[in-house]
C-alpha positions in Angstrom: -28.0 -95.2 -17.9 -27.4 -91.8 -19.6 -30.5 -90.4 -17.9 -29.2 -91.6 -14.5 -25.8 -90.0 -15.1 -27.4 -86.7 -16.1 -29.5 -86.7 -13.0 -26.4 -87.3 -10.9 -24.6 -84.3 -12.5 -27.6 -82.1 -11.9 -27.8 -83.1 -8.2 -24.0 -82.6 -7.9 -24.2 -79.1 -9.3 -27.0 -78.3 -7.0 -25.2 -79.6 -4.0 -22.0 -77.8 -5.1 -24.0 -74.5 -5.4 -25.5 -75.0 -2.0 -22.6 -76.6 -0.1 -19.7 -74.8 -1.9 -20.2 -71.4 -0.3 -20.7 -73.1 3.1 -17.5 -75.2 2.7 -15.0 -72.7 1.3 -14.3 -69.0 1.9 -11.6 -66.5 0.8 -9.7 -64.2 3.1 -8.5 -61.0 1.3 -5.1 -59.5 1.8 -6.7 -56.5 3.6 -8.6 -58.8 6.0 -8.2 -61.2 8.9 -10.9 -63.6 10.0 -12.0 -66.0 12.7 -14.0 -69.1 12.5 -16.8 -69.5 15.1 -18.8 -72.6 15.9 -22.2 -71.7 17.3 -20.8 -68.3 18.3 -17.7 -69.7 20.0 -14.4 -68.7 18.3 -12.4 -71.7 17.1 -9.6 -70.4 14.9 -8.1 -67.1 13.7 -6.7 -66.5 10.2 -4.3 -63.6 9.4 -3.0 -64.7 6.0 -4.9 -64.3 2.7 -6.0 -67.4 0.8 -8.7 -70.0 0.3 -9.9 -71.8 3.4 -12.4 -74.5 4.3 -14.9 -74.8 7.2 -17.6 -77.1 8.4 -20.7 -76.3 6.4 -23.8 -75.0 8.2 -22.0 -75.3 11.6 -19.1 -72.9 11.4 -19.3 -69.2 10.6 -16.6 -66.8 9.3 -16.3 -63.3 10.7 -14.0 -60.8 8.9 -12.0 -57.9 10.2 -10.2 -55.1 8.4 -6.6 -55.4 9.3 -5.7 -52.0 7.8 -5.1 -49.0 10.0 -8.2 -47.4 11.4 -8.8 -44.0 12.9 -10.1 -43.8 16.4 -11.4 -40.2 16.8 -11.9 -39.0 20.4 -14.3 -36.1 21.2 -12.7 -32.9 22.5 -12.2 -32.9 26.3 -11.4 -30.2 28.8 -8.3 -31.2 30.8 -6.4 -29.5 33.7 -2.7 -28.7 33.5 -0.2 -28.7 36.3 -0.8 -25.0 36.9 -4.5 -25.6 37.2 -5.5 -24.1 33.9 -8.0 -25.8 31.6 -7.3 -26.7 28.0 -9.7 -28.3 25.4 -7.7 -31.0 23.7 -9.0 -33.0 20.6 -7.0 -36.1 19.9 -7.1 -39.1 17.5 -5.4 -42.5 17.5 -4.4 -44.7 14.6 -4.5 -48.5 15.2 -5.3 -51.8 13.6 -6.5 -55.3 14.5 -3.5 -57.3 15.4 -5.1 -60.4 17.0 -8.5 -61.0 15.5 -9.3 -63.8 18.0 -8.6 -61.6 21.0 -10.4 -58.7 19.3 -13.5 -60.8 18.8 -13.5 -62.2 22.3 -13.0 -58.7 24.0 -14.7 -56.1 21.8 -16.3 -58.0 18.8 -17.0 -54.9 16.6 -15.3 -51.7 15.5 -17.6 -49.6 17.7 -16.7 -51.9 20.6 -13.0 -51.2 19.9 -13.7 -47.5 19.9 -15.6 -47.7 23.2 -12.8 -49.7 24.8 -9.9 -47.7 23.4 -11.0 -44.1 24.1 -11.2 -44.3 27.9 -7.6 -45.7 28.0 -6.3 -43.0 25.7 -8.2 -40.3 27.6 -6.8 -41.5 31.0 -3.2 -41.5 29.7 -3.7 -38.1 28.1 -5.2 -36.7 31.2 -2.2 -37.9 33.2 0.3 -36.4 30.8 -1.5 -33.1 30.6 -1.6 -32.8 34.4 2.2 -33.0 34.6 2.9 -30.0 32.3 2.0 -26.3 32.4 -0.3 -24.7 30.0 2.3 -22.7 28.2 4.6 -25.8 27.8 1.8 -27.8 26.2 0.9 -25.0 23.8 4.5 -24.2 22.8 6.9 -27.0 23.3 5.9 -30.3 24.8 3.0 -31.4 22.6 5.0 -34.0 20.6 6.6 -35.4 23.7 3.1 -35.8 25.3 1.7 -37.6 22.3 4.7 -40.0 22.1 4.3 -40.8 25.8 0.6 -41.4 25.4 1.3 -43.7 22.4 3.8 -45.7 24.5 1.6 -45.9 27.5 -1.5 -47.1 25.7 0.2 -49.7 23.5 0.1 -52.6 26.0 -3.4 -52.0 27.5 -4.9 -51.9 24.0 -2.9 -54.9 22.9 -5.0 -56.8 25.4 -8.0 -56.1 23.1 -6.1 -57.3 20.1 -5.5 -53.8 18.9 -2.1 -52.4 17.9 -1.8 -48.6 18.5 0.4 -47.1 15.8 0.2 -43.4 16.8 -1.7 -40.9 18.9 -1.8 -37.3 17.8 -3.4 -34.0 18.7 -5.8 -32.3 16.3 -6.4 -29.2 18.3 -5.4 -27.6 21.6 -7.6 -24.6 22.5 -8.8 -22.6 25.4 -12.2 -23.1 26.9 -14.9 -20.9 25.3 -15.5 -18.9 28.5 -11.9 -17.6 28.4 -11.4 -17.2 24.7 -13.0 -13.8 24.6 -10.8 -12.4 27.2 -7.7 -14.0 25.6 -8.6 -12.5 22.2 -9.2 -9.1 23.9 -5.7 -9.3 25.5 -4.2 -10.3 22.1 -5.9 -7.4 20.4 -4.7 -5.0 23.2 -1.2 -6.3 22.8 -1.2 -5.9 19.1 -2.6 -2.4 19.4 0.1 -1.5 21.9 2.8 -2.7 19.5 1.1 -0.9 16.6 0.9 2.3 18.6 4.6 1.9 19.5 5.5 1.7 15.8 3.3 4.7 15.0 5.0 6.8 17.8 8.4 5.7 16.6 7.5 6.6 13.1 6.1 10.0 14.1 9.3 10.7 16.1 11.5 9.8 13.2 9.3 11.9 10.9 9.8 14.9 13.2 13.5 14.3 13.3 13.7 14.2 9.6 11.6 17.3 9.2 13.7 19.2 11.8 16.9 18.2 10.0 15.5 19.3 6.7 14.4 22.6 8.1 17.8 23.1 9.7 19.5 22.4 6.4 17.1 24.7 4.5 17.9 27.5 7.0 21.6 26.9 6.6 21.4 26.9 2.8 19.2 30.1 2.8 21.6 31.8 5.2 24.6 30.8 3.1 22.8 31.9 -0.1 22.0 35.3 1.5 25.6 35.7 2.6 26.9 34.9 -0.9 24.3 37.3 -2.4 25.4 40.0 0.0 29.0 39.4 -1.0 28.1 39.6 -4.7 25.9 42.6 -4.1 28.6 44.4 -2.1 31.1 43.6 -4.8 28.8 44.9 -7.5 28.1 48.0 -5.5 31.8 48.5 -5.0 32.4 48.1 -8.7 29.4 50.5 -9.5 30.9 53.1 -7.1 34.3 52.8 -8.8 32.6 53.2 -12.2 30.7 56.2 -11.0 33.8 57.7 -9.5 35.7 57.2 -12.7 32.9 58.7 -14.7 32.8 61.7 -12.3 36.5 62.3 -12.8 36.2 62.1 -16.6 33.1 64.4 -16.9 31.6 65.9 -13.8 29.0 67.9 -15.6 27.9 65.0 -17.7 27.7 62.8 -14.6 25.6 65.4 -12.8 23.4 65.6 -15.9 22.8 61.8 -16.1 22.2 61.5 -12.4 19.6 64.3 -12.6 17.9 62.6 -15.5 17.7 59.4 -13.5 16.1 61.3 -10.7 13.6 63.0 -13.1 12.7 59.6 -14.5 11.8 58.3 -11.0 9.6 61.2 -9.7 8.3 63.0 -12.8 5.2 61.1 -13.9 1.9 62.3 -15.5 0.2 64.9 -13.3 3.2 65.4 -11.0 3.7 68.8 -9.5 7.2 69.6 -8.4 8.2 72.4 -6.0 12.0 73.0 -5.7 14.0 76.0 -4.4 15.6 78.2 -7.0 19.1 77.4 -5.8 18.5 73.6 -6.1 21.1 71.8 -8.3 18.3 69.5 -9.5 16.1 72.5 -10.6 18.7 73.9 -13.0 18.1 71.3 -15.7 14.4 72.1 -15.7 15.0 75.7 -16.6 15.5 77.1 -20.1 19.1 77.5 -21.2 18.8 81.3 -21.1 17.5 81.2 -17.5 20.1 78.7 -16.4 23.0 81.1 -17.5 21.8 83.9 -15.4 
């Protein structure tokens, strides 16, 4: 009896190990799932928990219900003013209805293949209604909001909920980038040359003002020096006149000595007329009295 019971326990364990994984399955909080029977979808599951299915007949397919990035390749689009822009966009979405998703696209790659043409068509329509300058400067956010709103219902038909569509990059086509950069460089050079010319003009103005002030200062200094010089010469003349009145002969003698000091140097030969007043002090006292 005991042997029979042990055998039954072993058989039960084996069956549980084989049938258990086929009977029960777990859906994580980050997942949704559908149950298919021979490839045909039977039921969708959006809530996490432990679930049962028919062993060996039904199969569980899981989907990530977290947000997923749909990255579109860059595409050249025409604006309303017939100018081309290269626009690189991406979309953020998630699986909202796993049963519809499985029936329409089945896989993540199938979702990308179905979503991108819809997003591209909406984006192309929005870009075609705006001018190039508006897209680059002001209307980018408005365009992305419109694309998000326009693609929500079409993508919901695939079981996908679009959360947002955004622009990664807006650029000019490669064939016009060189000319655009050349124009930008020329514009920056023109602005720089303008600043240099303005600085040079200001420098010349400052130098001219400094030179004018220096000329005025020098002229005023020369004027003041002439006034001082004239005042000094006047005082000297007054002093000389007073000395002449007090001692004419001594004054004449000192003036003669000053003259001798200036022109009598080593090796100097002096020729003066005998009646010269300057010559009398070069004669001996006896000759001077004659």
